[in-house]
mmCIF file of the N, C-alpha and C atoms, coordinates in Angstrom:
data_MODEL
# 
_entry.id   MODEL 
# 
loop_
_atom_site.group_PDB 
_atom_site.id 
_atom_site.type_symbol 
_atom_site.label_atom_id 
_atom_site.label_alt_id 
_atom_site.label_comp_id 
_atom_site.label_asym_id 
_atom_site.label_entity_id 
_atom_site.label_seq_id 
_atom_site.pdbx_PDB_ins_code 
_atom_site.Cartn_x 
_atom_site.Cartn_y 
_atom_site.Cartn_z 
_atom_site.occupancy 
_atom_site.B_iso_or_equiv 
_atom_site.pdbx_formal_charge 
_atom_site.auth_seq_id 
_atom_site.auth_comp_id 
_atom_site.auth_asym_id 
_atom_site.auth_atom_id 
_atom_site.pdbx_PDB_model_num 
ATOM 1   N N  . UNK A 1 1  ? 0.768   -1.414  -0.093  1.00 0.00 ? 1  UNK A N  1 
ATOM 2   C CA . UNK A 1 1  ? -0.201  0.026   -0.129  1.00 0.00 ? 1  UNK A CA 1 
ATOM 3   C C  . UNK A 1 1  ? 1.126   1.166   -0.018  1.00 0.00 ? 1  UNK A C  1 
ATOM 4   N N  . UNK A 1 2  ? 1.939   1.224   0.848   1.00 0.00 ? 2  UNK A N  1 
ATOM 5   C CA . UNK A 1 2  ? 2.922   2.382   0.811   1.00 0.00 ? 2  UNK A CA 1 
ATOM 6   C C  . UNK A 1 2  ? 3.483   2.406   -0.667  1.00 0.00 ? 2  UNK A C  1 
ATOM 7   N N  . UNK A 1 3  ? 3.899   1.677   -1.394  1.00 0.00 ? 3  UNK A N  1 
ATOM 8   C CA . UNK A 1 3  ? 4.391   1.680   -2.782  1.00 0.00 ? 3  UNK A CA 1 
ATOM 9   C C  . UNK A 1 3  ? 3.405   2.422   -3.259  1.00 0.00 ? 3  UNK A C  1 
ATOM 10  N N  . UNK A 1 4  ? 1.904   1.751   -3.378  1.00 0.00 ? 4  UNK A N  1 
ATOM 11  C CA . UNK A 1 4  ? 1.019   2.282   -4.485  1.00 0.00 ? 4  UNK A CA 1 
ATOM 12  C C  . UNK A 1 4  ? 0.663   4.222   -4.325  1.00 0.00 ? 4  UNK A C  1 
ATOM 13  N N  . UNK A 1 5  ? 1.061   4.144   -3.281  1.00 0.00 ? 5  UNK A N  1 
ATOM 14  C CA . UNK A 1 5  ? 0.674   5.630   -2.777  1.00 0.00 ? 5  UNK A CA 1 
ATOM 15  C C  . UNK A 1 5  ? 2.101   6.448   -2.758  1.00 0.00 ? 5  UNK A C  1 
ATOM 16  N N  . UNK A 1 6  ? 3.078   5.882   -2.677  1.00 0.00 ? 6  UNK A N  1 
ATOM 17  C CA . UNK A 1 6  ? 4.372   7.069   -2.751  1.00 0.00 ? 6  UNK A CA 1 
ATOM 18  C C  . UNK A 1 6  ? 4.567   6.771   -4.576  1.00 0.00 ? 6  UNK A C  1 
ATOM 19  N N  . UNK A 1 7  ? 4.009   6.010   -5.554  1.00 0.00 ? 7  UNK A N  1 
ATOM 20  C CA . UNK A 1 7  ? 4.103   6.145   -6.633  1.00 0.00 ? 7  UNK A CA 1 
ATOM 21  C C  . UNK A 1 7  ? 3.130   7.506   -7.055  1.00 0.00 ? 7  UNK A C  1 
ATOM 22  N N  . UNK A 1 8  ? 1.666   6.819   -6.560  1.00 0.00 ? 8  UNK A N  1 
ATOM 23  C CA . UNK A 1 8  ? 0.791   8.601   -6.541  1.00 0.00 ? 8  UNK A CA 1 
ATOM 24  C C  . UNK A 1 8  ? 1.173   9.576   -6.863  1.00 0.00 ? 8  UNK A C  1 
ATOM 25  N N  . UNK A 1 9  ? 1.745   9.755   -5.340  1.00 0.00 ? 9  UNK A N  1 
ATOM 26  C CA . UNK A 1 9  ? 1.986   11.179  -4.749  1.00 0.00 ? 9  UNK A CA 1 
ATOM 27  C C  . UNK A 1 9  ? 3.872   11.810  -5.497  1.00 0.00 ? 9  UNK A C  1 
ATOM 28  N N  . UNK A 1 10 ? 3.967   10.979  -5.492  1.00 0.00 ? 10 UNK A N  1 
ATOM 29  C CA . UNK A 1 10 ? 5.530   11.081  -6.055  1.00 0.00 ? 10 UNK A CA 1 
ATOM 30  C C  . UNK A 1 10 ? 5.991   10.309  -7.434  1.00 0.00 ? 10 UNK A C  1 
ATOM 31  N N  . UNK A 1 11 ? 4.995   10.647  -8.592  1.00 0.00 ? 11 UNK A N  1 
ATOM 32  C CA . UNK A 1 11 ? 4.937   9.240   -9.832  1.00 0.00 ? 11 UNK A CA 1 
ATOM 33  C C  . UNK A 1 11 ? 6.622   9.524   -10.551 1.00 0.00 ? 11 UNK A C  1 
ATOM 34  N N  . UNK A 1 12 ? 7.176   10.909  -10.395 1.00 0.00 ? 12 UNK A N  1 
ATOM 35  C CA . UNK A 1 12 ? 8.683   11.209  -11.236 1.00 0.00 ? 12 UNK A CA 1 
ATOM 36  C C  . UNK A 1 12 ? 9.382   9.860   -10.331 1.00 0.00 ? 12 UNK A C  1 
ATOM 37  N N  . UNK A 1 13 ? 9.502   10.610  -9.371  1.00 0.00 ? 13 UNK A N  1 
ATOM 38  C CA . UNK A 1 13 ? 10.871  9.692   -8.516  1.00 0.00 ? 13 UNK A CA 1 
ATOM 39  C C  . UNK A 1 13 ? 10.558  8.333   -7.625  1.00 0.00 ? 13 UNK A C  1 
ATOM 40  N N  . UNK A 1 14 ? 9.120   8.131   -7.714  1.00 0.00 ? 14 UNK A N  1 
ATOM 41  C CA . UNK A 1 14 ? 9.146   7.102   -6.996  1.00 0.00 ? 14 UNK A CA 1 
ATOM 42  C C  . UNK A 1 14 ? 9.712   6.758   -5.421  1.00 0.00 ? 14 UNK A C  1 
ATOM 43  N N  . UNK A 1 15 ? 9.989   7.796   -4.821  1.00 0.00 ? 15 UNK A N  1 
ATOM 44  C CA . UNK A 1 15 ? 10.831  7.536   -3.428  1.00 0.00 ? 15 UNK A CA 1 
ATOM 45  C C  . UNK A 1 15 ? 9.785   8.829   -2.388  1.00 0.00 ? 15 UNK A C  1 
ATOM 46  N N  . UNK A 1 16 ? 9.640   7.879   -1.285  1.00 0.00 ? 16 UNK A N  1 
ATOM 47  C CA . UNK A 1 16 ? 8.961   8.637   -0.440  1.00 0.00 ? 16 UNK A CA 1 
ATOM 48  C C  . UNK A 1 16 ? 9.705   9.640   0.223   1.00 0.00 ? 16 UNK A C  1 
ATOM 49  N N  . UNK A 1 17 ? 9.033   10.632  0.652   1.00 0.00 ? 17 UNK A N  1 
ATOM 50  C CA . UNK A 1 17 ? 10.005  12.133  1.413   1.00 0.00 ? 17 UNK A CA 1 
ATOM 51  C C  . UNK A 1 17 ? 10.832  11.665  2.424   1.00 0.00 ? 17 UNK A C  1 
ATOM 52  N N  . UNK A 1 18 ? 10.519  10.531  3.449   1.00 0.00 ? 18 UNK A N  1 
ATOM 53  C CA . UNK A 1 18 ? 11.467  10.172  4.180   1.00 0.00 ? 18 UNK A CA 1 
ATOM 54  C C  . UNK A 1 18 ? 11.829  9.090   4.000   1.00 0.00 ? 18 UNK A C  1 
ATOM 55  N N  . UNK A 1 19 ? 13.479  8.762   5.163   1.00 0.00 ? 19 UNK A N  1 
ATOM 56  C CA . UNK A 1 19 ? 13.890  7.517   4.417   1.00 0.00 ? 19 UNK A CA 1 
ATOM 57  C C  . UNK A 1 19 ? 13.159  6.298   5.286   1.00 0.00 ? 19 UNK A C  1 
ATOM 58  N N  . UNK A 1 20 ? 12.581  6.424   6.560   1.00 0.00 ? 20 UNK A N  1 
ATOM 59  C CA . UNK A 1 20 ? 11.852  5.938   7.825   1.00 0.00 ? 20 UNK A CA 1 
ATOM 60  C C  . UNK A 1 20 ? 10.859  6.127   7.952   1.00 0.00 ? 20 UNK A C  1 
ATOM 61  N N  . UNK A 1 21 ? 10.026  5.377   8.115   1.00 0.00 ? 21 UNK A N  1 
ATOM 62  C CA . UNK A 1 21 ? 8.687   5.713   8.461   1.00 0.00 ? 21 UNK A CA 1 
ATOM 63  C C  . UNK A 1 21 ? 7.924   4.160   9.708   1.00 0.00 ? 21 UNK A C  1 
ATOM 64  N N  . UNK A 1 22 ? 7.331   4.721   10.531  1.00 0.00 ? 22 UNK A N  1 
ATOM 65  C CA . UNK A 1 22 ? 7.246   3.419   11.237  1.00 0.00 ? 22 UNK A CA 1 
ATOM 66  C C  . UNK A 1 22 ? 5.864   3.599   11.874  1.00 0.00 ? 22 UNK A C  1 
ATOM 67  N N  . UNK A 1 23 ? 5.589   1.780   11.712  1.00 0.00 ? 23 UNK A N  1 
ATOM 68  C CA . UNK A 1 23 ? 3.719   2.107   11.993  1.00 0.00 ? 23 UNK A CA 1 
ATOM 69  C C  . UNK A 1 23 ? 3.338   0.994   13.590  1.00 0.00 ? 23 UNK A C  1 
ATOM 70  N N  . UNK A 1 24 ? 3.279   1.818   14.250  1.00 0.00 ? 24 UNK A N  1 
ATOM 71  C CA . UNK A 1 24 ? 3.570   2.086   15.997  1.00 0.00 ? 24 UNK A CA 1 
ATOM 72  C C  . UNK A 1 24 ? 1.158   1.261   16.047  1.00 0.00 ? 24 UNK A C  1 
ATOM 73  N N  . UNK A 1 25 ? 1.742   -0.107  16.789  1.00 0.00 ? 25 UNK A N  1 
ATOM 74  C CA . UNK A 1 25 ? 0.494   -0.039  16.945  1.00 0.00 ? 25 UNK A CA 1 
ATOM 75  C C  . UNK A 1 25 ? 0.249   -0.917  18.215  1.00 0.00 ? 25 UNK A C  1 
ATOM 76  N N  . UNK A 1 26 ? -0.631  -0.374  19.064  1.00 0.00 ? 26 UNK A N  1 
ATOM 77  C CA . UNK A 1 26 ? -1.465  -0.679  20.446  1.00 0.00 ? 26 UNK A CA 1 
ATOM 78  C C  . UNK A 1 26 ? -2.608  -1.533  20.282  1.00 0.00 ? 26 UNK A C  1 
ATOM 79  N N  . UNK A 1 27 ? -2.117  -2.892  20.542  1.00 0.00 ? 27 UNK A N  1 
ATOM 80  C CA . UNK A 1 27 ? -3.390  -3.364  20.053  1.00 0.00 ? 27 UNK A CA 1 
ATOM 81  C C  . UNK A 1 27 ? -4.431  -3.526  21.380  1.00 0.00 ? 27 UNK A C  1 
ATOM 82  N N  . UNK A 1 28 ? -5.779  -3.994  21.414  1.00 0.00 ? 28 UNK A N  1 
ATOM 83  C CA . UNK A 1 28 ? -6.673  -3.573  22.764  1.00 0.00 ? 28 UNK A CA 1 
ATOM 84  C C  . UNK A 1 28 ? -7.892  -4.515  22.848  1.00 0.00 ? 28 UNK A C  1 
ATOM 85  N N  . UNK A 1 29 ? -9.025  -4.729  23.391  1.00 0.00 ? 29 UNK A N  1 
ATOM 86  C CA . UNK A 1 29 ? -9.735  -5.576  23.291  1.00 0.00 ? 29 UNK A CA 1 
ATOM 87  C C  . UNK A 1 29 ? -10.769 -4.648  22.446  1.00 0.00 ? 29 UNK A C  1 
ATOM 88  N N  . UNK A 1 30 ? -11.103 -3.852  22.939  1.00 0.00 ? 30 UNK A N  1 
ATOM 89  C CA . UNK A 1 30 ? -11.885 -3.230  21.692  1.00 0.00 ? 30 UNK A CA 1 
ATOM 90  C C  . UNK A 1 30 ? -11.593 -2.033  21.232  1.00 0.00 ? 30 UNK A C  1 
ATOM 91  N N  . UNK A 1 31 ? -11.337 -1.032  19.835  1.00 0.00 ? 31 UNK A N  1 
ATOM 92  C CA . UNK A 1 31 ? -10.850 -0.278  20.051  1.00 0.00 ? 31 UNK A CA 1 
ATOM 93  C C  . UNK A 1 31 ? -10.355 -0.410  18.348  1.00 0.00 ? 31 UNK A C  1 
ATOM 94  N N  . UNK A 1 32 ? -10.516 1.391   17.626  1.00 0.00 ? 32 UNK A N  1 
ATOM 95  C CA . UNK A 1 32 ? -10.424 1.589   16.777  1.00 0.00 ? 32 UNK A CA 1 
ATOM 96  C C  . UNK A 1 32 ? -10.149 3.155   16.575  1.00 0.00 ? 32 UNK A C  1 
ATOM 97  N N  . UNK A 1 33 ? -8.665  3.505   16.057  1.00 0.00 ? 33 UNK A N  1 
ATOM 98  C CA . UNK A 1 33 ? -8.070  4.732   15.878  1.00 0.00 ? 33 UNK A CA 1 
ATOM 99  C C  . UNK A 1 33 ? -6.578  4.825   15.264  1.00 0.00 ? 33 UNK A C  1 
ATOM 100 N N  . UNK A 1 34 ? -6.045  6.023   14.568  1.00 0.00 ? 34 UNK A N  1 
ATOM 101 C CA . UNK A 1 34 ? -4.985  6.477   14.421  1.00 0.00 ? 34 UNK A CA 1 
ATOM 102 C C  . UNK A 1 34 ? -5.050  7.213   13.936  1.00 0.00 ? 34 UNK A C  1 
ATOM 103 N N  . UNK A 1 35 ? -3.247  7.860   14.151  1.00 0.00 ? 35 UNK A N  1 
ATOM 104 C CA . UNK A 1 35 ? -2.974  9.411   14.214  1.00 0.00 ? 35 UNK A CA 1 
ATOM 105 C C  . UNK A 1 35 ? -1.675  9.290   12.858  1.00 0.00 ? 35 UNK A C  1 
ATOM 106 N N  . UNK A 1 36 ? -1.460  9.825   11.878  1.00 0.00 ? 36 UNK A N  1 
ATOM 107 C CA . UNK A 1 36 ? -0.357  10.096  11.589  1.00 0.00 ? 36 UNK A CA 1 
ATOM 108 C C  . UNK A 1 36 ? 0.890   10.912  12.095  1.00 0.00 ? 36 UNK A C  1 
ATOM 109 N N  . UNK A 1 37 ? 1.373   10.440  11.902  1.00 0.00 ? 37 UNK A N  1 
ATOM 110 C CA . UNK A 1 37 ? 3.233   11.771  12.156  1.00 0.00 ? 37 UNK A CA 1 
ATOM 111 C C  . UNK A 1 37 ? 3.325   12.468  10.835  1.00 0.00 ? 37 UNK A C  1 
ATOM 112 N N  . UNK A 1 38 ? 4.878   13.161  10.677  1.00 0.00 ? 38 UNK A N  1 
ATOM 113 C CA . UNK A 1 38 ? 5.761   13.287  9.767   1.00 0.00 ? 38 UNK A CA 1 
ATOM 114 C C  . UNK A 1 38 ? 6.430   12.046  9.264   1.00 0.00 ? 38 UNK A C  1 
ATOM 115 N N  . UNK A 1 39 ? 6.571   10.628  10.302  1.00 0.00 ? 39 UNK A N  1 
ATOM 116 C CA . UNK A 1 39 ? 7.378   9.688   9.709   1.00 0.00 ? 39 UNK A CA 1 
ATOM 117 C C  . UNK A 1 39 ? 7.054   9.069   10.530  1.00 0.00 ? 39 UNK A C  1 
ATOM 118 N N  . UNK A 1 40 ? 5.518   8.450   11.373  1.00 0.00 ? 40 UNK A N  1 
ATOM 119 C CA . UNK A 1 40 ? 5.071   7.403   12.198  1.00 0.00 ? 40 UNK A CA 1 
ATOM 120 C C  . UNK A 1 40 ? 4.249   7.896   12.173  1.00 0.00 ? 40 UNK A C  1 
ATOM 121 N N  . UNK A 1 41 ? 2.849   6.322   12.473  1.00 0.00 ? 41 UNK A N  1 
ATOM 122 C CA . UNK A 1 41 ? 1.792   6.234   12.605  1.00 0.00 ? 41 UNK A CA 1 
ATOM 123 C C  . UNK A 1 41 ? 1.390   6.125   13.908  1.00 0.00 ? 41 UNK A C  1 
ATOM 124 N N  . UNK A 1 42 ? 0.639   6.226   14.728  1.00 0.00 ? 42 UNK A N  1 
ATOM 125 C CA . UNK A 1 42 ? 0.460   5.594   15.888  1.00 0.00 ? 42 UNK A CA 1 
ATOM 126 C C  . UNK A 1 42 ? -1.456  5.268   15.669  1.00 0.00 ? 42 UNK A C  1 
ATOM 127 N N  . UNK A 1 43 ? -1.150  3.763   16.196  1.00 0.00 ? 43 UNK A N  1 
ATOM 128 C CA . UNK A 1 43 ? -2.753  2.869   15.553  1.00 0.00 ? 43 UNK A CA 1 
ATOM 129 C C  . UNK A 1 43 ? -3.236  2.197   16.528  1.00 0.00 ? 43 UNK A C  1 
ATOM 130 N N  . UNK A 1 44 ? -4.190  2.057   16.791  1.00 0.00 ? 44 UNK A N  1 
ATOM 131 C CA . UNK A 1 44 ? -4.838  1.480   18.125  1.00 0.00 ? 44 UNK A CA 1 
ATOM 132 C C  . UNK A 1 44 ? -5.928  0.379   17.175  1.00 0.00 ? 44 UNK A C  1 
ATOM 133 N N  . UNK A 1 45 ? -5.761  -0.585  17.800  1.00 0.00 ? 45 UNK A N  1 
ATOM 134 C CA . UNK A 1 45 ? -6.772  -1.666  16.931  1.00 0.00 ? 45 UNK A CA 1 
ATOM 135 C C  . UNK A 1 45 ? -7.304  -2.678  18.084  1.00 0.00 ? 45 UNK A C  1 
ATOM 136 N N  . UNK A 1 46 ? -8.510  -3.740  17.523  1.00 0.00 ? 46 UNK A N  1 
ATOM 137 C CA . UNK A 1 46 ? -8.937  -4.848  17.891  1.00 0.00 ? 46 UNK A CA 1 
ATOM 138 C C  . UNK A 1 46 ? -7.249  -6.128  17.964  1.00 0.00 ? 46 UNK A C  1 
ATOM 139 N N  . UNK A 1 47 ? -7.241  -6.759  19.087  1.00 0.00 ? 47 UNK A N  1 
ATOM 140 C CA . UNK A 1 47 ? -6.457  -7.576  18.928  1.00 0.00 ? 47 UNK A CA 1 
ATOM 141 C C  . UNK A 1 47 ? -6.890  -8.897  18.012  1.00 0.00 ? 47 UNK A C  1 
ATOM 142 N N  . UNK A 1 48 ? -8.013  -9.183  17.698  1.00 0.00 ? 48 UNK A N  1 
ATOM 143 C CA . UNK A 1 48 ? -8.331  -9.846  16.994  1.00 0.00 ? 48 UNK A CA 1 
ATOM 144 C C  . UNK A 1 48 ? -8.349  -9.684  15.798  1.00 0.00 ? 48 UNK A C  1 
ATOM 145 N N  . UNK A 1 49 ? -7.975  -8.517  15.655  1.00 0.00 ? 49 UNK A N  1 
ATOM 146 C CA . UNK A 1 49 ? -7.950  -7.932  13.690  1.00 0.00 ? 49 UNK A CA 1 
ATOM 147 C C  . UNK A 1 49 ? -6.860  -8.009  13.150  1.00 0.00 ? 49 UNK A C  1 
ATOM 148 N N  . UNK A 1 50 ? -5.365  -8.641  14.272  1.00 0.00 ? 50 UNK A N  1 
ATOM 149 C CA . UNK A 1 50 ? -4.296  -9.298  13.465  1.00 0.00 ? 50 UNK A CA 1 
ATOM 150 C C  . UNK A 1 50 ? -4.396  -10.303 13.122  1.00 0.00 ? 50 UNK A C  1 
ATOM 151 N N  . UNK A 1 51 ? -3.378  -10.892 12.266  1.00 0.00 ? 51 UNK A N  1 
ATOM 152 C CA . UNK A 1 51 ? -3.443  -11.823 11.528  1.00 0.00 ? 51 UNK A CA 1 
ATOM 153 C C  . UNK A 1 51 ? -2.664  -12.625 12.671  1.00 0.00 ? 51 UNK A C  1 
ATOM 154 N N  . UNK A 1 52 ? -3.599  -14.061 12.854  1.00 0.00 ? 52 UNK A N  1 
ATOM 155 C CA . UNK A 1 52 ? -2.980  -15.329 13.291  1.00 0.00 ? 52 UNK A CA 1 
ATOM 156 C C  . UNK A 1 52 ? -2.088  -16.405 12.931  1.00 0.00 ? 52 UNK A C  1 
ATOM 157 N N  . UNK A 1 53 ? -0.800  -16.813 13.188  1.00 0.00 ? 53 UNK A N  1 
ATOM 158 C CA . UNK A 1 53 ? 0.161   -17.552 12.842  1.00 0.00 ? 53 UNK A CA 1 
ATOM 159 C C  . UNK A 1 53 ? -0.479  -19.113 12.377  1.00 0.00 ? 53 UNK A C  1 
ATOM 160 N N  . UNK A 1 54 ? -0.392  -19.302 11.147  1.00 0.00 ? 54 UNK A N  1 
ATOM 161 C CA . UNK A 1 54 ? -0.931  -20.549 10.510  1.00 0.00 ? 54 UNK A CA 1 
ATOM 162 C C  . UNK A 1 54 ? -2.181  -20.624 10.401  1.00 0.00 ? 54 UNK A C  1 
ATOM 163 N N  . UNK A 1 55 ? -3.392  -18.886 10.218  1.00 0.00 ? 55 UNK A N  1 
ATOM 164 C CA . UNK A 1 55 ? -4.339  -18.849 9.376   1.00 0.00 ? 55 UNK A CA 1 
ATOM 165 C C  . UNK A 1 55 ? -3.837  -18.210 8.482   1.00 0.00 ? 55 UNK A C  1 
ATOM 166 N N  . UNK A 1 56 ? -3.812  -18.856 7.021   1.00 0.00 ? 56 UNK A N  1 
ATOM 167 C CA . UNK A 1 56 ? -3.801  -18.386 5.272   1.00 0.00 ? 56 UNK A CA 1 
ATOM 168 C C  . UNK A 1 56 ? -4.654  -17.084 5.255   1.00 0.00 ? 56 UNK A C  1 
ATOM 169 N N  . UNK A 1 57 ? -6.362  -17.580 5.443   1.00 0.00 ? 57 UNK A N  1 
ATOM 170 C CA . UNK A 1 57 ? -7.090  -16.504 4.995   1.00 0.00 ? 57 UNK A CA 1 
ATOM 171 C C  . UNK A 1 57 ? -7.030  -15.071 5.339   1.00 0.00 ? 57 UNK A C  1 
ATOM 172 N N  . UNK A 1 58 ? -7.188  -13.965 4.507   1.00 0.00 ? 58 UNK A N  1 
ATOM 173 C CA . UNK A 1 58 ? -7.365  -12.415 5.293   1.00 0.00 ? 58 UNK A CA 1 
ATOM 174 C C  . UNK A 1 58 ? -8.681  -12.415 5.396   1.00 0.00 ? 58 UNK A C  1 
ATOM 175 N N  . UNK A 1 59 ? -8.656  -12.145 6.840   1.00 0.00 ? 59 UNK A N  1 
ATOM 176 C CA . UNK A 1 59 ? -9.951  -11.913 7.748   1.00 0.00 ? 59 UNK A CA 1 
ATOM 177 C C  . UNK A 1 59 ? -10.351 -10.259 7.626   1.00 0.00 ? 59 UNK A C  1 
ATOM 178 N N  . UNK A 1 60 ? -12.290 -10.303 7.653   1.00 0.00 ? 60 UNK A N  1 
ATOM 179 C CA . UNK A 1 60 ? -12.228 -8.906  7.555   1.00 0.00 ? 60 UNK A CA 1 
ATOM 180 C C  . UNK A 1 60 ? -11.547 -7.817  8.477   1.00 0.00 ? 60 UNK A C  1 
ATOM 181 N N  . UNK A 1 61 ? -11.388 -8.324  9.986   1.00 0.00 ? 61 UNK A N  1 
ATOM 182 C CA . UNK A 1 61 ? -10.600 -8.036  10.423  1.00 0.00 ? 61 UNK A CA 1 
ATOM 183 C C  . UNK A 1 61 ? -9.349  -6.762  10.191  1.00 0.00 ? 61 UNK A C  1 
ATOM 184 N N  . UNK A 1 62 ? -8.524  -8.184  9.970   1.00 0.00 ? 62 UNK A N  1 
ATOM 185 C CA . UNK A 1 62 ? -6.957  -7.745  9.216   1.00 0.00 ? 62 UNK A CA 1 
ATOM 186 C C  . UNK A 1 62 ? -7.488  -6.495  8.070   1.00 0.00 ? 62 UNK A C  1 
ATOM 187 N N  . UNK A 1 63 ? -7.893  -6.602  7.176   1.00 0.00 ? 63 UNK A N  1 
ATOM 188 C CA . UNK A 1 63 ? -8.814  -6.007  5.780   1.00 0.00 ? 63 UNK A CA 1 
ATOM 189 C C  . UNK A 1 63 ? -8.831  -4.624  6.683   1.00 0.00 ? 63 UNK A C  1 
ATOM 190 N N  . UNK A 1 64 ? -9.831  -4.592  7.746   1.00 0.00 ? 64 UNK A N  1 
ATOM 191 C CA . UNK A 1 64 ? -10.031 -3.192  8.218   1.00 0.00 ? 64 UNK A CA 1 
ATOM 192 C C  . UNK A 1 64 ? -8.449  -2.728  8.639   1.00 0.00 ? 64 UNK A C  1 
ATOM 193 N N  . UNK A 1 65 ? -7.976  -3.367  9.522   1.00 0.00 ? 65 UNK A N  1 
ATOM 194 C CA . UNK A 1 65 ? -6.621  -2.508  10.328  1.00 0.00 ? 65 UNK A CA 1 
ATOM 195 C C  . UNK A 1 65 ? -5.827  -2.289  9.177   1.00 0.00 ? 65 UNK A C  1 
ATOM 196 N N  . UNK A 1 66 ? -5.491  -2.988  7.919   1.00 0.00 ? 66 UNK A N  1 
ATOM 197 C CA . UNK A 1 66 ? -5.019  -2.703  6.357   1.00 0.00 ? 66 UNK A CA 1 
ATOM 198 C C  . UNK A 1 66 ? -5.262  -1.007  6.066   1.00 0.00 ? 66 UNK A C  1 
ATOM 199 N N  . UNK A 1 67 ? -6.768  -0.988  6.237   1.00 0.00 ? 67 UNK A N  1 
ATOM 200 C CA . UNK A 1 67 ? -7.402  0.092   5.818   1.00 0.00 ? 67 UNK A CA 1 
ATOM 201 C C  . UNK A 1 67 ? -7.030  1.358   6.588   1.00 0.00 ? 67 UNK A C  1 
ATOM 202 N N  . UNK A 1 68 ? -6.902  0.917   7.490   1.00 0.00 ? 68 UNK A N  1 
ATOM 203 C CA . UNK A 1 68 ? -6.352  2.173   8.692   1.00 0.00 ? 68 UNK A CA 1 
ATOM 204 C C  . UNK A 1 68 ? -4.733  2.565   8.503   1.00 0.00 ? 68 UNK A C  1 
ATOM 205 N N  . UNK A 1 69 ? -4.705  1.545   8.168   1.00 0.00 ? 69 UNK A N  1 
ATOM 206 C CA . UNK A 1 69 ? -2.793  1.618   8.033   1.00 0.00 ? 69 UNK A CA 1 
ATOM 207 C C  . UNK A 1 69 ? -2.772  2.852   6.467   1.00 0.00 ? 69 UNK A C  1 
ATOM 208 N N  . UNK A 1 70 ? -3.516  2.021   5.942   1.00 0.00 ? 70 UNK A N  1 
ATOM 209 C CA . UNK A 1 70 ? -3.758  3.284   4.552   1.00 0.00 ? 70 UNK A CA 1 
ATOM 210 C C  . UNK A 1 70 ? -4.218  4.695   4.808   1.00 0.00 ? 70 UNK A C  1 
ATOM 211 N N  . UNK A 1 71 ? -4.938  4.406   5.463   1.00 0.00 ? 71 UNK A N  1 
ATOM 212 C CA . UNK A 1 71 ? -5.491  5.530   5.618   1.00 0.00 ? 71 UNK A CA 1 
ATOM 213 C C  . UNK A 1 71 ? -4.859  6.676   5.997   1.00 0.00 ? 71 UNK A C  1 
ATOM 214 N N  . UNK A 1 72 ? -4.005  6.394   7.538   1.00 0.00 ? 72 UNK A N  1 
ATOM 215 C CA . UNK A 1 72 ? -3.271  7.056   7.678   1.00 0.00 ? 72 UNK A CA 1 
ATOM 216 C C  . UNK A 1 72 ? -1.945  7.413   7.381   1.00 0.00 ? 72 UNK A C  1 
ATOM 217 N N  . UNK A 1 73 ? -1.307  6.485   5.789   1.00 0.00 ? 73 UNK A N  1 
ATOM 218 C CA . UNK A 1 73 ? -0.051  6.825   5.603   1.00 0.00 ? 73 UNK A CA 1 
ATOM 219 C C  . UNK A 1 73 ? -0.558  7.685   4.687   1.00 0.00 ? 73 UNK A C  1 
ATOM 220 N N  . UNK A 1 74 ? -1.789  7.433   4.030   1.00 0.00 ? 74 UNK A N  1 
ATOM 221 C CA . UNK A 1 74 ? -2.254  8.438   2.833   1.00 0.00 ? 74 UNK A CA 1 
ATOM 222 C C  . UNK A 1 74 ? -2.083  10.058  3.922   1.00 0.00 ? 74 UNK A C  1 
ATOM 223 N N  . UNK A 1 75 ? -2.647  10.590  4.751   1.00 0.00 ? 75 UNK A N  1 
ATOM 224 C CA . UNK A 1 75 ? -2.369  11.677  5.059   1.00 0.00 ? 75 UNK A CA 1 
ATOM 225 C C  . UNK A 1 75 ? -0.879  12.497  5.277   1.00 0.00 ? 75 UNK A C  1 
ATOM 226 N N  . UNK A 1 76 ? -0.056  11.121  5.740   1.00 0.00 ? 76 UNK A N  1 
ATOM 227 C CA . UNK A 1 76 ? 1.373   11.911  5.183   1.00 0.00 ? 76 UNK A CA 1 
ATOM 228 C C  . UNK A 1 76 ? 1.617   12.357  4.123   1.00 0.00 ? 76 UNK A C  1 
# 
């Protein structure tokens, strides 16, 4: 998702404006929020949204989490 957004906003160079970007995620029993910063984002998601080792299919919760990541990265 980051590569697609960088290509959208930097079509000539295809390079992000920052050398490093950090996705900080806090998992909770019930929560959903995010805030972007210049070179990082702070996210809150449900524990159940994250992938489980050994489960191959993508869950709706994980798709929602990735949407949150994409949304906050877009603001950057």
